[in-house]
N, C-alpha and C positions, 0 to 999 in steps of 0.2 A: 631325166633335166640337165645332171651329172656332168654330162659331156661336155655340156654348153659352157660349165661355169667356167671363168677366167680367174684362174688362182697366182694374188701377189704375196711375191714376201713381204714378210711383216706386218700385211692386211689381212684382217680379218670381215671380209666384203657383210661380214650376218651386221654387223654393227654400225654398216654407213649409215649416215642419218640422210635420206630423202626430202628437199625442202619443193615446200607450194607453192605456185607460183607467187601467190600473196607475199607469205613468206620472206622467195628471192627479192618481191620489186620493194620489200620494206628494208631487205640487208644493203642494195643497189641507192637508194634512200641517205641508208646508213653513212654506206660508202661516199655518197655524195658531198655529205657534211661532214667528213672531213674521219667519218672511222677506218684506221687503218685493219681492225680487226675483223669488218664487217669481209674484208674482200679473203679472207682466208677461211670463214663462213662460206662463202659464197661458193670455194673450191672444194671445200668438203663435203656440203649438202649437193658437189653436182659432180662426186666421184663414180656412183655409179653410171653416167650415162658415157659417161670412158668404158668403165670396165665392157658397158652392154653393144659397145661399138668394137672394141677387139675382138668380142668373139667371132667377126670376120679374119682376124686375122689367130684363131688360134689353131689352127693345124698347119701355121709355117713354120720355117727351120730353126726365127724372128724367137729370140728370148724374151717373155711375155714381161717383166719387169719392165729393161731397155725399153719399149713400145709404152707400157702403162709413166710411163716420165717426160716419155717424149706424146703422147695425146695432153696428158696434164699439162704443159707447155702452150697448147693449144687450147684447152678449156683458161685455162690465165689468159690469153692472148684477147678470148673469143670476150673474159671480161670487163678488159682493161679499150677496151671496141664500142659493147656494148652502149646502143641508146637503145632508152628505156623511151624513150616519147615515142617510138615508131609503132609499139603496143604488138611488140613480136615475144615472144616467149624466149628463152633465152637457150633453151637445149636448141629454137628453130634455128635462130643462129649462129652457135656453140658449137651444132654437126659438120659441119662443114670446113669448118677450119682447126676439126680436133683430127675429123677422115685425114685434112690436107698435108697436116703438120706427123699425121702418121706414115700416110705415104711418098712423103718426101723420104722419110729415115728412112722407107725400105729402097724408095727408088738411087740412091747416095747412100745407101750396104748393100749393096746386092748381095758384092762378091765383091773379095779382095781385087785395084787394080792389077793384072798377073799379061802381060807381055802374051800374043795367040800364038803364037810359036814356041814358048815356053809351052806350051797344054797342049803342043803338035807332039813335041818329043815325048813329053808324056805320054798321052796314048799309042806311038809306037814305038817306045819301049812296053809298053802292059801289053801289045799284043806280038814283039818279037819274043817276052818272057811267055804268053799262053803257046805261041808256037812252038818255042825252043821244048820246053815241058812237054807237050803232046809228044815228039817226034824223040825226045832221049829220055825222060824221062822225068828228067828233074830241071829245078827252073837255070839258067844262066849265071855265074858269078859278074861282078860291076866290071870286074876286064875284061871278060867278052860284050856286055851288051856299052861298055866303052870303045870297044871297038871295033862291032858294028854301028856306031852311030856318029864318030869319031867327037866326042866331050871328056872332060875329064870327069872324077869319079863324083866329084862333089855335086855337080850338072847334074847326077840321079836324083840326088834326094830333091833337091831344088825345084826341076820338075814338075817330079810324084807330087810337091806333097800342095803344087799352085794346086790340084785339085782337089785337092781338103775344105770343104767351106771351113771357115771363121768362127772362135766360137768369141762371146761376147764372154766379159773379165769377168762381169758378176756371173755367169755360170756355175749352178754351184757339183762343187768337187768331191765335198766327204761331212759327213753327220753319225758324230760319233750319241746321238739321241740330245744334246745342247745345242751349241752355239753352231750354226754351218756355214763352211769355209768357201770361198768363192773364190774361183782361180785369179780376184785381187789379190786376196793373199799373198797367194806363193810367186810374187815380181815382187823384187825391188826394189824401192826408189829412192834410183840413180842421179837422177835428171840434179839439175845448179840452178836452184831458182831463187832471184833478186826479190827477198820477200823485205817488207815496210819495214822500217827503223823502227817506229814505236812500237811493231806487231812483235816484233822478233824482241824486243826487251821485255813485252809484257810474256810475254810467252817461254825466258827464258827467267823470270819470276816464277811464271807457274810449275815451273819445272823442278822448281827447289822445292815447295809444295804441297807436292805427291810421292808416296812413297815408292821408295828406290826402285825396287823391282821392277811399277809401270812407268818410270823415267826407266831403265837400264834397258827395256823392251823397244821407248820413244827413242830416244838415241838409238837403239840396235835397226829397225823398222826405218825409219825416218831420213836419219843423219847420215849414219855411216852407210846403209844399206842394205841389211841384209834380211831374207825373207824369215819368215814364219817360222819354215820350218829349221832353218840353220838353229834362227835362237834357240827354238823347243832344244834341240839335240845339246846346246850348251848351256842351256839351262837346267837339261835334266826330267821337263817335265812334254806333258802334249802339245800337239803345235792348236787344237783345238781351246785348251788353257790358256796359252800364247794369246790364241785369237780374244778370250775370254777379258784378259788382262788391259792384253792393246784397247779393248773397244772401251772397257773404261776408265781406261788413262786419261783419253781420248776425252771424253765427255768432262774430266773431272779437268782437262784445261781449259778447256770452252767454261764453263763455269767460274776459270777463275781469274779468264782474261777478261771476259765482259766485267 
C-alpha cells in the first residue's frame, strides 16, 4: 500500500479527520447560519478526498505539494457552491471539481512555452555532438557548434535549456535533518511592490519589536533582496539556520500586525 501513499510536506495524513455524512450536513447548517469556522472544519474534514484523487497523479513529474494546494482550491469551490437540498453527498459533488481544478493546472503548466524552432536547434545540436563524438572521439567545442549552425554561443545553452523540465519553486533542495530548504528560499525577492500604506506602517512598527537578528534577516531577504545563502555567508551561520530564523521572524511579525 505504501507505493500508493501521497506524501505532502508538513501534513501528517494519519491525523486527518474524515467527516461522516451526518457531520458534514451539520457543518453546512452551521455555515448557513453564519458560523465561519464551519467552513474550515469542512475543508479539513475532506482533505483525504483530495489525497485520494492525487494518487492518480502520483507518478507524474508534478510536485505533489503544488497539486494538493490546487486540489484544495477545487474542494473549497465545491463547499462554496454545494446545495444541500439536492440530497447529494459532498464527495459526489466535489470530486469532479477537484479533478477539474488539478487537470486545468496540469494543462496550463505542462511545460514552459518555448518556440518550436528553438527546440529544433537543440535536437540538431545534440545529434551533431553525438556524430562528432563518434567520428573524433571528443565532443565539439562551442565554437565548432556555432560555426555549424551559424548561431551565437549563448544560443547553445538557451536551446539546450529548452529541453529541460521546469522545477517547482516548492521543490526541496536540501535538508540537514531539521527544516527543509526549498528552491523558493534560494530566490532573491527583488520585485517592486506597491504596499498598502497602513500595512506598511504596521510592518515597520512590528520590525521594531522583534529581535535584531530576525529584523536583519527580514530586511536582507525582502527589502534588499538577498538569498538565504548570501545572508548565511555574511552572518557566519548555516543556510538552514537562516531559514529557521526567517520563518520564526515572519510568524512574529504576522502576530504583531494582527
